[in-house]
C-alpha positions as MATLAB code, in Angstrom:
seq = 'XXXXXXXXXXXXXXXXXXXXXXXXXXXXXXXXXXXXXXXXXXXXXXXXXXXXXXXXXXXXXXXXXXXXXXXXXXXXXXXXXXX';
ca = [
     -28.261   76.129  -24.636;
     -26.406   73.670  -26.879;
     -28.361   71.855  -29.577;
     -27.270   68.332  -30.419;
     -27.296   67.776  -34.170;
     -26.604   64.035  -34.154;
     -30.173   63.239  -35.155;
     -29.585   65.151  -38.400;
     -26.481   63.177  -39.343;
     -27.348   60.316  -41.712;
     -26.484   56.822  -40.554;
     -23.211   55.919  -42.250;
     -23.182   52.293  -41.202;
     -23.236   49.330  -43.583;
     -26.656   49.130  -45.290;
     -28.794   46.065  -44.530;
     -28.707   44.832  -48.141;
     -24.907   44.978  -48.256;
     -24.417   43.073  -45.005;
     -26.961   40.403  -46.003;
     -25.327   40.016  -49.427;
     -21.867   39.789  -47.832;
     -22.955   37.032  -45.441;
     -24.702   35.115  -48.237;
     -21.757   35.402  -50.626;
     -19.350   34.257  -47.903;
     -21.581   31.302  -47.033;
     -21.935   30.413  -50.733;
     -18.129   30.181  -50.869;
     -18.195   28.108  -47.640;
     -15.887   30.556  -45.871;
     -15.758   31.632  -42.238;
     -15.232   35.371  -41.658;
     -11.569   34.720  -40.760;
     -11.086   32.678  -43.943;
     -12.574   35.476  -46.058;
     -10.240   37.967  -44.402;
      -7.308   35.648  -45.092;
      -8.355   35.263  -48.752;
      -8.487   39.026  -49.091;
      -4.954   39.219  -47.675;
      -3.745   36.442  -49.978;
      -5.134   38.311  -52.964;
      -2.999   41.255  -51.777;
      -5.975   43.526  -52.129;
      -6.261   44.718  -48.556;
      -4.810   43.644  -45.257;
      -7.877   43.498  -43.047;
      -8.461   41.638  -39.806;
     -11.321   39.143  -39.398;
     -12.938   41.736  -37.122;
     -13.465   43.995  -40.156;
     -15.472   41.266  -41.899;
     -17.545   40.767  -38.753;
     -18.163   44.512  -38.466;
     -19.412   44.625  -42.057;
     -21.640   41.586  -41.567;
     -23.120   42.989  -38.355;
     -23.641   46.417  -39.913;
     -21.335   48.177  -37.441;
     -18.667   49.243  -39.947;
     -18.639   52.580  -41.684;
     -18.565   51.565  -45.366;
     -15.400   51.988  -47.389;
     -15.783   51.669  -51.151;
     -12.252   50.264  -51.344;
     -12.990   47.481  -48.862;
     -16.372   46.733  -50.452;
     -14.763   46.559  -53.911;
     -12.051   44.240  -52.641;
     -14.585   41.969  -50.955;
     -16.609   41.857  -54.183;
     -13.527   40.794  -56.148;
     -12.592   38.070  -53.656;
     -16.175   36.765  -53.432;
     -16.804   37.116  -57.165;
     -20.117   38.905  -56.728;
     -21.608   42.369  -56.395;
     -22.556   43.101  -52.773;
     -24.247   46.490  -52.956;
     -27.440   46.885  -54.916;
     -27.648   43.131  -55.522;
     -31.206   41.918  -56.095;
];
């Protein structure tokens, strides 16, 4: 018999607070997800597709500290742990 261990693996998706803060920060800057992605590219921080922004905002992405840090710099705000 094979035991499936997936229930023991912690969920590595984007935390709810991070995705809510990302959406709010983007809206505060009056940017669409594609515009935010383009701004990140223009800042030469990362070269991400608009789909990456959408995956973070929907909570489907597996968090990358590099991407989160770059988004924070472009948006000018802390996204994780923000109160």
